[in-house]
LUMZA-601773 format. One line per field, with one value per residue: residue in three letters; x, y, z of N, C-alpha, C, O in turn. Coordinates in steps of 0.2 Angstrom, whole numbers, plus 2048, in hexadecimal, padded with zeros to 3 digits. Atoms other than C-alpha are relative to their C-alpha. Layout:
<pts>
r <- [ALA; ...]
n_px <- [X; ...]
n_py <- [Y; ...]
n_pz <- [Z; ...]
ca_px <- [X; ...]
ca_py <- [Y; ...]
ca_pz <- [Z; ...]
c_px <- [X; ...]
c_py <- [Y; ...]
c_pz <- [Z; ...]
o_px <- [X; ...]
o_py <- [Y; ...]
o_pz <- [Z; ...]
</pts>
This chain:
<pts>
r <- [MET; ASN; VAL; VAL; SER; VAL; MET; ALA; HIS; GLN; ASP; ASP; GLU; LEU; MET; CYS; LEU; GLY; THR; MET; ILE; LYS; LEU; LYS; GLU; MET; GLY; HIS; LYS; LEU; HIS; PHE; ILE; CYS; LEU; THR; ASP; GLY; SER; MET; GLY; MET; VAL; HIS; MET; PRO; ASP; MET; SER; ARG; GLU; GLU; ALA; ALA; ALA; VAL; ARG; HIS; ARG; GLU; MET; SER; GLN; LEU; ALA; ALA; ARG; LEU; ASP; ALA; THR; TYR; THR; CYS; LEU; GLY; VAL; PRO; ASP; GLU; PHE; LEU; PHE; ASP; SER; LYS; GLU; ILE; ARG; ILE; ALA; LEU; ILE; ASN; ALA; LEU; ARG; ALA; THR; LYS; ALA; ASP; LEU; ILE; PHE; THR; HIS; PHE; ASN; THR; ASP; TYR; ASN; LEU; ASP; HIS; MET; ILE; THR; ASN; GLN; LEU; VAL; ARG; GLN; CYS; ALA; MET; HIS; MET; PRO; LEU; PRO; MET; ILE; ARG; THR; GLU; ALA; ALA; PRO; THR; GLU; THR; THR; PRO; ALA; VAL; PHE; LEU; THR; GLU; PRO; PHE; SER; GLY; PHE; GLU; PHE; GLU; ALA; THR; HIS; TRP; VAL; ASP; ILE; THR; ASP; VAL; ILE; GLU; GLU; LYS; ILE; ALA; LEU; ALA; LYS; CYS; HIS; LYS; SER; GLN; ASP; ASP; ALA; PHE; ILE; ALA; ALA; PHE; GLY; GLU; GLY; MET; GLY; ILE; ASP; HIS; TRP; VAL; LYS; ASN; THR; ALA; SER; ARG; ARG; GLY; GLU; GLN; CYS; GLY; VAL; LYS; TYR; ALA; GLU; ALA; PHE; ARG; PRO; MET; LEU; SER; ARG; GLY; LEU; VAL; LYS; PRO; TYR; SER; ILE; LEU; PRO]
n_px <- [804; 807; 804; 806; 804; 804; 805; 806; 807; 7FE; 7FF; 7FB; 7FB; 800; 7FB; 7F9; 7FF; 7FB; 7FA; 801; 7FF; 7F9; 7FB; 803; 7FD; 7FB; 7FF; 802; 806; 805; 805; 805; 805; 805; 803; 808; 803; 803; 807; 804; 7FE; 806; 805; 804; 805; 801; 804; 7FC; 7FF; 7F8; 7FE; 801; 7FB; 7FA; 7FF; 7FE; 7F8; 7FA; 800; 7FD; 7F9; 7FD; 800; 7FB; 7FA; 7FF; 7FE; 7FA; 7FE; 7FF; 805; 804; 803; 805; 802; 806; 803; 806; 7FD; 801; 7FF; 7F9; 7FF; 7F8; 800; 7FB; 801; 7FF; 7F9; 7FD; 803; 7FD; 7F9; 800; 802; 7FA; 7FB; 803; 7FD; 7F9; 800; 7FA; 801; 808; 802; 805; 803; 7FD; 802; 805; 803; 806; 803; 7FD; 7FD; 7F9; 7FC; 7FF; 7FC; 7FA; 7FC; 7FE; 7FA; 7FB; 7FF; 7FF; 7FA; 7FA; 801; 7FE; 7FC; 7FE; 802; 805; 806; 800; 805; 7FF; 7F9; 7F9; 7FC; 7FB; 7F8; 7FF; 806; 800; 7FF; 807; 803; 807; 804; 804; 808; 805; 7FF; 7FA; 7FE; 7FA; 7FB; 7FB; 7FB; 7F8; 7FE; 805; 7FE; 805; 803; 804; 800; 805; 807; 805; 800; 803; 806; 803; 802; 805; 806; 802; 804; 807; 804; 7FD; 800; 807; 801; 7FD; 805; 807; 7FF; 7FE; 803; 7FD; 7F9; 7FD; 7FF; 7FA; 7F9; 7FE; 7FD; 7F8; 7FC; 800; 7FB; 7F9; 800; 7FE; 7F9; 7FA; 7FE; 7FB; 7FA; 7FE; 803; 808; 805; 7FB; 805; 7FC; 7FE; 7FC; 800; 803; 7FB; 802; 7F9; 801; 805; 7FC; 7FA; 7FB; 800; 805; 804; 807; 7FE]
n_py <- [804; 800; 800; 805; 800; 806; 7FD; 804; 7FB; 7FB; 7FA; 801; 7FD; 7F9; 800; 800; 7FD; 7FB; 804; 804; 7FA; 7FE; 804; 7FE; 7FA; 803; 804; 807; 803; 802; 805; 802; 805; 800; 807; 801; 7FD; 7FC; 801; 7FF; 7F9; 7FB; 801; 7FA; 802; 807; 804; 801; 807; 801; 7FF; 7F9; 7FE; 801; 7FC; 7F9; 801; 801; 7FB; 7FB; 802; 800; 7F8; 7FD; 803; 7FC; 7F9; 800; 803; 807; 806; 802; 806; 802; 807; 801; 805; 7FC; 7FD; 803; 809; 801; 805; 803; 806; 800; 7FC; 7FA; 7FE; 801; 7FA; 7F9; 801; 7FD; 7FA; 7FD; 801; 7FB; 7F8; 801; 7FB; 800; 7FE; 802; 7FE; 804; 800; 803; 807; 800; 7FB; 802; 804; 806; 7FF; 7FC; 804; 806; 7FB; 800; 808; 801; 7FC; 803; 807; 7FF; 7FD; 806; 805; 7FC; 803; 807; 801; 807; 7FE; 7FE; 7FA; 7FD; 7FC; 803; 7FF; 7FB; 801; 800; 800; 7FA; 7FE; 7FE; 7FB; 801; 7F9; 800; 801; 7FA; 7FE; 7FE; 805; 806; 7FD; 7FB; 7FE; 7FF; 7FC; 7FB; 7FD; 7F8; 800; 7FA; 7FC; 804; 802; 7FF; 806; 806; 7FE; 801; 808; 803; 7FF; 804; 804; 7FD; 805; 802; 7FA; 800; 804; 7FC; 7FC; 803; 802; 7FC; 7F9; 7FD; 7FE; 806; 805; 803; 7FB; 800; 807; 800; 7FB; 801; 805; 7FD; 7FA; 804; 803; 7FA; 7FD; 804; 7FF; 7F9; 7FE; 7FF; 806; 805; 807; 804; 808; 805; 806; 807; 803; 806; 801; 7FE; 7FA; 7FA; 7FE; 7FF; 7F9; 7FC; 801; 7FC; 7F9]
n_pz <- [7FA; 801; 7FA; 801; 7FA; 7FF; 7FB; 800; 803; 804; 7FC; 7FB; 801; 7FE; 7FB; 802; 806; 800; 801; 807; 804; 7FF; 802; 807; 802; 802; 807; 7FF; 803; 7FB; 803; 7FB; 801; 7FC; 7FF; 800; 805; 7FD; 801; 7FA; 7FE; 802; 7FC; 800; 806; 7FF; 805; 805; 801; 7FF; 806; 801; 7FA; 802; 806; 7FF; 7FC; 804; 804; 7FD; 7FF; 807; 801; 7FE; 805; 807; 7FF; 7FF; 806; 7FE; 802; 7FB; 801; 7FC; 800; 802; 7FA; 7FB; 7FB; 7FA; 800; 801; 7FD; 803; 803; 805; 805; 7FF; 800; 805; 803; 7FE; 803; 807; 801; 7FE; 804; 806; 7FF; 7FF; 7FA; 7FB; 7FA; 7FE; 7F9; 7FF; 7FB; 7FA; 7FE; 7FA; 802; 7FF; 805; 801; 806; 7FF; 7FC; 804; 805; 7FC; 800; 807; 801; 7FC; 802; 806; 801; 7FF; 806; 805; 804; 800; 806; 800; 800; 808; 801; 807; 7FE; 7FE; 7F8; 800; 7FF; 7F9; 7FC; 7FF; 7F8; 7FD; 7F9; 7FD; 7FF; 7FA; 800; 7FF; 7F9; 7FC; 7FC; 800; 805; 7FE; 806; 800; 806; 802; 806; 801; 807; 801; 806; 803; 7FB; 805; 805; 7FC; 7FE; 806; 801; 7FC; 800; 805; 7FB; 7FE; 7FC; 7F8; 7FE; 7FF; 7F9; 7FB; 800; 7FD; 7F9; 7FA; 801; 805; 7FE; 7FD; 806; 800; 7FF; 7F8; 7FE; 801; 7FD; 7F8; 7FF; 801; 7FB; 7F8; 802; 801; 7FB; 7FC; 804; 801; 807; 7FF; 802; 801; 800; 7FC; 803; 7FD; 805; 7FE; 7FE; 803; 804; 808; 801; 7FC; 805; 7FD; 804; 7FF; 805; 800; 802]
ca_px <- [B8D; B7D; B72; B63; B54; B4C; B3C; B2B; B1F; B1F; B24; B2F; B3E; B3B; B46; B55; B50; B59; B69; B64; B62; B73; B7B; B72; B7A; B8A; B88; B82; B73; B64; B58; B48; B40; B30; B2C; B19; B0C; B07; AF5; AF1; AF7; AE6; AE1; AD8; ACE; AC9; ABD; ACA; ACD; ADF; AE2; ADE; AE9; AF7; AF6; AF6; B06; B10; B0A; B11; B21; B24; B22; B2F; B3B; B3A; B3E; B4D; B51; B50; B4B; B3C; B37; B28; B28; B16; B14; B02; B05; B05; B08; B1B; B22; B35; B34; B3E; B35; B36; B49; B4C; B42; B4B; B5D; B59; B52; B62; B6E; B65; B6B; B7B; B79; B88; B7F; B6D; B62; B55; B49; B50; B4E; B41; B32; B20; B1B; B1E; B22; B30; B37; B36; B3E; B4D; B4F; B4E; B5B; B67; B65; B64; B72; B7D; B77; B7B; B8B; B88; B87; B7E; B6F; B69; B5F; B5C; B69; B7A; B83; B8C; B9F; B9C; B90; B89; B8B; B79; B71; B62; B57; B4D; B3C; B2E; B2C; B3D; B3C; B4D; B56; B66; B6F; B81; B82; B7A; B79; B75; B68; B63; B69; B5B; B4E; B42; B46; B42; B32; B2D; B30; B28; B19; B18; B10; AFF; AF6; B02; B01; AED; AEF; AFA; AEE; ADE; AE7; AEE; AE6; AEA; AFC; B01; B05; B14; B1F; B1C; B21; B33; B37; B33; B3C; B4C; B4A; B4C; B5B; B63; B63; B6D; B7C; B7C; B73; B61; B5B; B63; B5E; B65; B6C; B75; B7D; B77; B83; B86; B96; B99; B8D; B98; BA5; BB5; BB3; BA8; B99; B8B; B8D]
ca_py <- [2A3; 29C; 2A0; 295; 299; 289; 28C; 283; 291; 29F; 2AF; 2A5; 2AC; 2BD; 2B7; 2B8; 2C3; 2D2; 2C8; 2BF; 2D2; 2D7; 2C7; 2CB; 2DC; 2D3; 2C9; 2B9; 2AF; 2AD; 29D; 299; 28A; 286; 275; 277; 27E; 28B; 287; 28A; 29B; 2A4; 2A3; 2B5; 2AC; 29B; 297; 298; 288; 280; 281; 292; 297; 28E; 297; 2A8; 2A2; 29B; 2AB; 2B7; 2AD; 2AD; 2C0; 2C3; 2B6; 2BF; 2D1; 2C9; 2C1; 2AF; 29E; 298; 286; 27F; 26D; 26D; 263; 268; 274; 26F; 25C; 25D; 24D; 245; 238; 231; 23A; 24B; 249; 243; 253; 25F; 257; 25A; 26B; 270; 268; 273; 283; 27C; 285; 28B; 293; 28E; 297; 28D; 28B; 289; 279; 27E; 288; 289; 281; 26F; 273; 27E; 271; 262; 26F; 270; 25E; 25C; 26A; 261; 250; 256; 263; 255; 24A; 257; 250; 23D; 236; 225; 230; 233; 242; 24B; 258; 254; 252; 261; 262; 265; 268; 27B; 286; 287; 295; 294; 2A3; 2AA; 2A2; 2AD; 2AB; 2AC; 29F; 295; 29F; 2A6; 2AF; 2AE; 2B8; 2C8; 2D0; 2E4; 2E6; 2F8; 2FE; 2F1; 2F2; 2FA; 2EF; 2E1; 2E9; 2EB; 2D9; 2D3; 2DC; 2CF; 2C5; 2CD; 2C0; 2BE; 2D2; 2D0; 2C3; 2CD; 2DB; 2D0; 2C8; 2D7; 2E7; 2F5; 2FA; 2E9; 2E2; 2D9; 2E9; 2EC; 2DB; 2DC; 2EC; 2E7; 2D7; 2DE; 2ED; 2E0; 2D8; 2E9; 2EE; 2DE; 2E3; 2F6; 2F8; 2FF; 2EF; 2DE; 2CB; 2BE; 2AC; 29D; 28F; 27E; 275; 265; 25D; 264; 273; 27D; 287; 28C; 29E; 2AC; 2AB; 2B7; 2CB]
ca_pz <- [4D4; 4D3; 4E2; 4E5; 4F2; 4F6; 4FF; 503; 4FD; 4F1; 4FC; 508; 4FF; 507; 515; 50A; 4FC; 500; 500; 4F0; 4E8; 4EE; 4E8; 4D6; 4D6; 4D7; 4C8; 4CF; 4C8; 4D2; 4D2; 4DC; 4DF; 4E9; 4EF; 4F1; 4E6; 4F3; 4F2; 504; 505; 501; 513; 510; 502; 508; 4FA; 4ED; 4E5; 4E8; 4D6; 4D4; 4E4; 4DD; 4CC; 4D4; 4E1; 4D1; 4C7; 4D5; 4D8; 4C5; 4C4; 4D1; 4C9; 4B9; 4C1; 4C6; 4B7; 4C1; 4BE; 4C7; 4CA; 4D3; 4D8; 4DA; 4EB; 4F4; 4FF; 512; 50C; 509; 50D; 50C; 4FF; 4F1; 4E4; 4EB; 4EE; 4DD; 4D7; 4E2; 4DD; 4CC; 4CE; 4D8; 4CB; 4BE; 4C6; 4CA; 4DC; 4E5; 4F3; 4FA; 505; 50D; 51C; 530; 536; 544; 53D; 53F; 52F; 52C; 51A; 51F; 529; 51D; 510; 51C; 51C; 50A; 507; 513; 50A; 4F8; 4F9; 4FE; 4EF; 4E3; 4DD; 4DF; 4CE; 4D4; 4D6; 4C3; 4BF; 4AF; 4B5; 4B6; 4C8; 4CD; 4D1; 4E3; 4F2; 4F4; 503; 50D; 518; 522; 522; 531; 534; 534; 547; 54B; 558; 55D; 54E; 554; 546; 542; 531; 52C; 51C; 51A; 50E; 512; 500; 4F9; 506; 4F8; 4EC; 4F7; 4FC; 4EA; 4E6; 4F4; 4EF; 4E0; 4ED; 4EC; 4F3; 503; 504; 504; 511; 51C; 51B; 51F; 52E; 537; 52F; 524; 524; 529; 518; 512; 510; 524; 526; 51B; 524; 536; 534; 52B; 537; 547; 53E; 539; 54B; 550; 543; 544; 533; 52F; 526; 527; 523; 52E; 52B; 532; 528; 527; 531; 527; 51F; 50E; 50F; 51B; 510; 516; 50D; 50E; 503; 509; 502]
c_px <- [7F9; 7FD; 7F9; 7FB; 7FC; 7FC; 7FA; 7FA; 803; 7FF; 805; 808; 801; 804; 808; 7FF; 803; 808; 801; 801; 807; 805; 7FF; 804; 808; 802; 7FE; 7F8; 7FD; 7FA; 7FB; 7FD; 7FB; 7FE; 7F8; 7FD; 7FD; 7F9; 7FD; 802; 7FB; 7FC; 7FB; 7FA; 7FF; 7FC; 803; 802; 809; 804; 802; 807; 806; 803; 802; 807; 804; 7FF; 805; 807; 804; 802; 806; 807; 803; 802; 806; 805; 803; 7FC; 7FC; 7FD; 7FC; 800; 7FA; 7FC; 7FA; 802; 7FD; 800; 805; 801; 807; 7FE; 804; 7FE; 801; 807; 802; 7FF; 804; 808; 800; 800; 807; 806; 7FF; 802; 807; 801; 807; 7FD; 7F8; 7FF; 7F9; 7FC; 804; 7FB; 7F9; 7FB; 7F8; 7FC; 804; 804; 807; 805; 802; 806; 807; 803; 801; 806; 805; 802; 802; 805; 806; 801; 801; 805; 800; 7FE; 7FD; 7FA; 7FF; 7FA; 801; 805; 805; 802; 804; 806; 800; 7F9; 7FF; 800; 7F6; 7FE; 7FA; 7FD; 7FB; 7F9; 7FC; 7FD; 805; 802; 806; 804; 805; 805; 807; 803; 7FA; 802; 7FB; 7FD; 7FC; 800; 7FB; 7FA; 7F9; 800; 7FD; 7F9; 7FC; 7FF; 7FC; 7F9; 7FC; 7FB; 7FA; 7FC; 802; 7FE; 7F9; 7FF; 803; 7FA; 7F9; 803; 802; 7FF; 805; 807; 804; 802; 807; 806; 801; 804; 809; 802; 800; 805; 808; 802; 804; 808; 806; 803; 805; 808; 801; 7FE; 7F9; 7FD; 805; 7FD; 806; 800; 804; 802; 7FF; 806; 801; 807; 7FF; 7FC; 801; 806; 805; 803; 7FA; 7FB; 7FB; 804; 801]
c_py <- [800; 7FF; 7FE; 801; 7FA; 7FF; 7FB; 803; 806; 805; 7FD; 802; 807; 800; 800; 804; 806; 7FF; 7FD; 807; 802; 7FC; 801; 805; 7FF; 7FC; 7FA; 7FF; 7FE; 7FB; 7FF; 7F9; 7FE; 7FA; 7FE; 805; 807; 801; 802; 807; 805; 7FF; 806; 7FE; 7F9; 7FC; 7FF; 7F9; 7FF; 801; 806; 804; 7FE; 803; 807; 800; 7FF; 807; 807; 7FF; 801; 808; 803; 7FD; 805; 808; 7FF; 7FC; 7F8; 7FB; 7FE; 7F8; 7FF; 7F9; 7FE; 7FC; 805; 803; 7FD; 7F8; 7FF; 7FA; 7FE; 7FA; 7FF; 804; 807; 801; 800; 808; 805; 7FF; 803; 806; 805; 7FF; 804; 805; 800; 804; 7FF; 803; 800; 804; 7FC; 800; 7FE; 7FA; 7FF; 806; 7FE; 7FC; 7FA; 800; 803; 7FA; 7F9; 803; 800; 7FA; 7FE; 803; 7FC; 7F9; 802; 805; 7FC; 7FB; 803; 7FC; 7F9; 7FE; 7F9; 802; 804; 804; 803; 805; 7FC; 801; 805; 7FE; 7FF; 802; 809; 801; 802; 803; 7FF; 808; 800; 7FD; 805; 802; 801; 7FC; 7FC; 803; 804; 800; 800; 803; 805; 802; 807; 800; 806; 803; 7FD; 7FF; 801; 7FC; 7F9; 800; 7FF; 7F9; 7FC; 801; 7FC; 7FA; 803; 7FC; 7FF; 808; 800; 7FC; 804; 804; 7FE; 7FD; 806; 808; 804; 803; 7FB; 7FB; 7FF; 806; 802; 7FB; 7FE; 806; 7FF; 7FA; 802; 806; 7FD; 7FE; 805; 802; 7FC; 801; 806; 803; 802; 7F9; 7FB; 7F9; 7FC; 7F8; 7FC; 7FB; 7F9; 7FD; 7F9; 7FF; 802; 807; 806; 802; 804; 808; 804; 800; 806; 808; 802]
c_pz <- [7FE; 807; 801; 807; 7FF; 805; 7FF; 7FB; 7FC; 804; 805; 7FE; 802; 805; 7FE; 7F9; 7FF; 7FE; 7F9; 7FA; 800; 7FC; 7F7; 7FD; 7FF; 7FB; 800; 7FD; 806; 7FD; 807; 800; 806; 800; 7FF; 7FA; 804; 801; 807; 803; 7FF; 806; 801; 7FA; 800; 7FB; 7F9; 7FE; 800; 7F9; 7FD; 805; 7FE; 7FA; 802; 805; 7FA; 7FB; 803; 801; 7F9; 7FD; 803; 7FF; 7FB; 802; 802; 7FD; 803; 7FE; 805; 7FF; 807; 800; 801; 805; 803; 805; 806; 800; 7FD; 805; 7FD; 7FD; 7FA; 7F9; 800; 801; 7FA; 7FB; 803; 7FD; 7FA; 7FD; 802; 7FB; 7FA; 801; 802; 807; 803; 806; 800; 807; 801; 807; 807; 800; 805; 7FD; 802; 7FB; 7FE; 7F9; 7FF; 802; 7FC; 7FA; 802; 7FF; 7F9; 7FE; 801; 7FC; 7F8; 7FD; 7FF; 7FA; 7F9; 7FA; 7FE; 7F8; 800; 800; 7F9; 801; 7F9; 7FF; 801; 807; 7FF; 802; 808; 804; 800; 806; 801; 805; 801; 801; 807; 7FF; 801; 808; 803; 806; 800; 7FA; 804; 7FA; 801; 7F9; 7FF; 7FA; 800; 7FA; 800; 7F9; 7FC; 802; 7FB; 7FB; 802; 801; 7F9; 7FE; 803; 7FE; 7F9; 802; 802; 804; 807; 803; 802; 807; 807; 803; 805; 807; 805; 7FE; 7FB; 802; 804; 7FC; 801; 800; 807; 802; 7FF; 804; 807; 801; 7FF; 805; 807; 7FF; 800; 807; 803; 7FD; 7FF; 7F9; 801; 7FE; 7FF; 7FF; 803; 7FE; 805; 7FB; 802; 801; 7FE; 7FC; 7F9; 7FE; 804; 7FC; 805; 7FD; 801; 7FA; 7FF; 7FD; 806]
o_px <- [7F5; 7FF; 7F4; 7FD; 7F8; 7FD; 7F9; 7F6; 809; 7F9; 809; 80C; 807; 807; 80D; 804; 805; 80B; 806; 805; 80B; 80A; 804; 807; 80C; 808; 7FF; 7F4; 7FF; 7F7; 7FD; 7FB; 7FE; 7FC; 7F6; 800; 7FA; 7F6; 7F7; 800; 7FD; 7F6; 7F6; 7F5; 801; 7FC; 800; 804; 80D; 809; 807; 80C; 80B; 809; 807; 80B; 808; 805; 809; 80B; 80A; 806; 80A; 80C; 809; 804; 80A; 80B; 809; 7F7; 7FE; 7FA; 7FE; 7FE; 7F9; 7F7; 7FA; 805; 7F7; 7FF; 805; 7FF; 809; 7FB; 805; 803; 803; 809; 807; 804; 807; 80A; 804; 803; 809; 80A; 804; 805; 80A; 807; 80A; 800; 7F4; 802; 7F4; 7FF; 808; 7F5; 7F6; 7FD; 7F6; 7F6; 80A; 80A; 80B; 80B; 807; 80A; 80C; 809; 806; 80A; 809; 808; 808; 807; 80B; 806; 801; 804; 805; 7F8; 7FA; 7F6; 803; 7F4; 807; 808; 804; 7FF; 807; 807; 804; 7F4; 805; 801; 7F3; 800; 7F6; 800; 7F9; 7F6; 7FE; 7FC; 805; 808; 806; 80A; 803; 809; 80A; 809; 7F4; 808; 7F5; 800; 7F7; 7FB; 7FA; 7F5; 7F5; 7FA; 7FA; 7F6; 7F7; 7FA; 7F7; 7F5; 7F6; 7F7; 7F9; 7FA; 7FE; 7FC; 7F8; 7FB; 800; 7F7; 7F7; 7FF; 7FF; 802; 80A; 808; 808; 802; 80B; 80B; 807; 809; 80D; 808; 805; 809; 80C; 807; 80A; 80D; 80C; 809; 809; 80D; 806; 800; 7F6; 7F8; 80A; 7F7; 80C; 7FC; 806; 7FE; 7FF; 80A; 7FE; 80A; 7FA; 7FD; 7FE; 80A; 804; 808; 7F5; 7FE; 7F8; 80A; 803]
o_py <- [804; 7FB; 801; 7FE; 7F9; 7FD; 7F8; 800; 808; 806; 801; 803; 809; 805; 800; 804; 808; 802; 7FC; 807; 803; 7FE; 800; 804; 803; 7FA; 7F6; 803; 7FB; 7FB; 7FF; 7F7; 7FE; 7F7; 7F9; 809; 80B; 807; 804; 809; 80B; 7FD; 806; 802; 7F6; 7F6; 7FB; 7F6; 803; 804; 807; 806; 802; 804; 80A; 804; 804; 809; 80B; 803; 802; 80A; 807; 800; 807; 80B; 804; 7FB; 7F5; 7FC; 7FF; 7F7; 801; 7F6; 7F8; 7FA; 80B; 7FF; 7FB; 7F5; 7FA; 7FA; 800; 7F5; 804; 806; 80A; 807; 804; 80B; 80A; 803; 807; 808; 809; 804; 806; 808; 806; 807; 7FA; 801; 803; 804; 7FC; 804; 7F9; 7F9; 7FA; 80C; 7F9; 7FA; 7FA; 7FE; 801; 7F9; 7F7; 7FF; 7FF; 7F9; 7FB; 7FF; 7FB; 7F7; 800; 804; 7FC; 7F9; 7FF; 7FB; 7F7; 800; 7F7; 7FF; 808; 802; 802; 805; 7F7; 806; 806; 7F8; 7FC; 803; 80C; 7FD; 805; 801; 7FC; 80D; 7FB; 7FF; 80B; 807; 804; 7FC; 7F8; 800; 809; 7FC; 803; 803; 804; 802; 808; 7FE; 806; 806; 800; 7FB; 7FD; 7FA; 7F6; 7FB; 7FB; 7F7; 7F9; 7FD; 7FD; 7F8; 805; 7FF; 7FE; 808; 804; 7FD; 804; 803; 801; 7FD; 807; 80C; 802; 805; 7FD; 7F5; 801; 805; 802; 7FC; 7FC; 805; 800; 7FB; 802; 806; 7FF; 7FF; 804; 804; 7FF; 7FE; 808; 809; 801; 7F7; 7FD; 7F8; 7FD; 7F6; 7FF; 7F9; 7F7; 7FC; 7F5; 804; 800; 80A; 80B; 7FE; 806; 80A; 801; 800; 808; 809; 808]
o_pz <- [7FC; 80A; 7FE; 80D; 7FA; 80B; 7FA; 7F8; 7FC; 806; 807; 803; 801; 806; 802; 7F5; 7FA; 7FB; 7F7; 7F5; 7FA; 7F9; 7F3; 7F7; 7FC; 7FB; 7FB; 7FB; 80A; 7F8; 80D; 7FA; 80C; 7FB; 7FD; 7F7; 800; 803; 807; 808; 800; 805; 804; 7F9; 7FB; 7FB; 7F5; 803; 7FF; 7F9; 7FA; 802; 7FF; 7F9; 7FF; 804; 7FA; 7F8; 800; 800; 7F8; 7F9; 801; 7FF; 7FB; 7FD; 801; 7FE; 802; 7FB; 80B; 7FA; 80C; 7FB; 7FE; 804; 803; 809; 806; 806; 7F9; 80B; 7F8; 800; 7F7; 7F6; 7FB; 7FF; 7F9; 7F8; 7FF; 7F9; 7F8; 7F8; 7FF; 7FB; 7F7; 7FD; 803; 807; 804; 80B; 7FD; 80C; 7FC; 80B; 807; 7FE; 806; 7FD; 804; 7FD; 7FC; 7F8; 7FB; 7FE; 7FC; 7F7; 7FE; 7FE; 7F7; 7FB; 7FC; 7FD; 7F6; 7F7; 7FB; 7F8; 7F4; 7F4; 7FA; 7F5; 7FB; 7FD; 7F7; 803; 7F6; 7FA; 805; 80A; 7F9; 804; 80B; 800; 7FF; 80A; 7FD; 80B; 7FD; 803; 80A; 7F9; 803; 80A; 809; 808; 7FB; 7F9; 808; 7F7; 806; 7F8; 800; 7F8; 801; 7F5; 7FD; 7F7; 7F6; 800; 7FB; 7FA; 7FE; 800; 7F9; 7FC; 800; 7FE; 7F7; 7FE; 808; 809; 80C; 809; 807; 80C; 80D; 809; 80A; 80C; 80B; 802; 7F8; 808; 808; 7FD; 805; 804; 809; 805; 803; 806; 80B; 805; 803; 806; 80A; 802; 801; 807; 807; 800; 7FC; 7F8; 806; 802; 7FD; 801; 802; 7FA; 80B; 7F8; 808; 7FC; 801; 7F9; 7F5; 7F8; 804; 7FB; 80A; 7FE; 804; 7F4; 7F9; 7FE; 807]
</pts>
C-alpha cells in the first residue's frame, strides 16, 4: 500500500507521523507531498530571506523523508499564498498519481491556517480526479480513488475524532524524526520558552489523544466524508 501525507507545510505531517511509522513497519511505502515552500515558517528569524527559509525547510523535510525511505515532493507554492487553481490541481493530481496513493492523510477542513484549509479542498478534488483519463498528466491515471483521512488541526477546534491509532511504541521514533525540523523546534522554544520545544508538543498532543482511547500515546483522525474516498474496510493500523 502507498501511504501519502499531503500537507501545506513541512512539519504538518507530524499529526500523522506516528501512524505512518507504524504503516512502514507493516511493509507499506511512504510518500510526503508539501504544497508550499514553507518560506514563512521562520518567525523567530524574520530577517532571513524567503529563498533561504525555503531551502532550510526543504532540507529538513528531505532529511525526515530519507530516514523513512520515503519520497518527498514539494510543489513550491509561496507559503501563505496557496490558492485553488487549475495549475495547482494538475500538479497535485500528477504528484498523487505518481505515488499511486492508496491512503492519504491531509488537513482538517477547519484550521487556523488558510493554506491548510485550501489543501483540504484540493485533496478532496484531486483525489477524486486521480483515475479520470480525461485529465492528462505526466503520471498515468490510477485504477481507483484512495481512502482519505483528516488529521487533527494544531488548535484542535471543531475536530471530533472518530479513529485513534496507538503510537505508544513509536513515540520516541516520532520525536526523533520531528527533530529533523530543527528550525521549527527553535521556533517553538523562541515562542514558548525552554522545555517547550517540538518534543514537548508531540508528547503533549499524543498524550491527550491517548487518554481518550485508553493508551499512553495516540494520534486521532476522521475520514473525509466524500463519495469514493470512504472505504468499506479497515485501513488504519
